[in-house]
C-alpha positions in Angstrom: 8.0 -20.9 -15.9 11.2 -20.0 -15.6 14.6 -22.2 -15.5 17.5 -21.1 -13.1 20.7 -22.1 -12.7 21.9 -21.4 -9.7 25.5 -21.9 -7.8 25.4 -25.5 -5.7 27.9 -23.5 -3.8 26.5 -19.8 -2.6 23.1 -20.1 -3.5 23.1 -17.5 -6.3 21.5 -17.7 -9.4 24.1 -17.7 -12.5 21.4 -17.8 -14.7 17.6 -17.2 -15.3 16.0 -18.2 -18.8 12.4 -16.5 -18.1 10.2 -17.3 -20.9 10.5 -18.7 -24.7 12.0 -16.4 -27.4 14.0 -14.6 -24.8 17.0 -15.3 -27.5 17.3 -17.2 -30.6 19.0 -20.2 -29.6 16.4 -21.6 -26.7 17.4 -22.8 -23.2 21.2 -23.0 -22.7 22.2 -27.0 -20.9 24.4 -27.3 -18.3 27.3 -27.6 -20.1 26.8 -24.5 -22.1 26.8 -22.5 -18.5 29.8 -24.1 -17.4 31.2 -22.9 -20.7 30.3 -19.5 -20.5 31.6 -18.4 -17.2 34.6 -20.8 -17.4 33.7 -23.4 -15.1 33.6 -20.7 -12.0 31.2 -18.7 -10.2 30.9 -15.2 -10.7 29.4 -14.8 -7.3 32.3 -16.8 -5.1 34.4 -17.6 -7.8 34.6 -21.1 -6.7 34.3 -24.5 -9.4 31.1 -25.1 -10.9 30.1 -29.0 -11.6 27.7 -30.4 -14.0 24.3 -31.6 -12.0 23.4 -34.7 -12.0 19.4 -36.4 -12.0 19.7 -35.6 -8.5 20.5 -32.4 -8.4 17.9 -31.1 -10.6 14.8 -29.8 -8.4 11.1 -29.2 -10.5 8.9 -27.1 -8.3 5.8 -25.7 -8.7 4.5 -22.6 -9.9 3.7 -20.1 -6.3 1.7 -17.5 -8.6 -1.3 -18.9 -10.1 -3.0 -16.5 -12.2 -6.9 -16.1 -12.8 -8.4 -14.5 -15.8 -12.0 -13.2 -13.5 -15.2 -13.5 -14.3 -16.1 -13.8 -17.9 -19.1 -11.3 -19.2 -22.7 -13.1 -18.5 -23.9 -10.9 -21.5 -22.0 -9.4 -24.9 -23.3 -6.6 -27.6 -24.0 -7.6 -31.0 -22.7 -5.8 -33.7 -26.0 -5.8 -35.7 -28.5 -4.0 -32.6 -26.7 -3.6 -30.3 -28.8 -4.9 -28.1 -27.5 -7.7 -25.7 -27.5 -11.2 -26.4 -27.5 -13.3 -23.5 -24.7 -16.3 -23.4 
């Protein structure tokens, strides 16, 4: 699940952490994002503020992926016949 840092003034995404392994540092803190842009939103050029607990939003995923139906029979190596599972 991605982690997005969004400007509270204009609503634009400032930074998005999409997946583990994206970089070597891990998930940046709000203070690191604030310092990265000098405390100014790159979109609307208003001053950024550090979030409080009430400002943090946790939402469920919009898409749930399924692996589909598993096969009923699997061929074996030794005989090449289908083994029933």
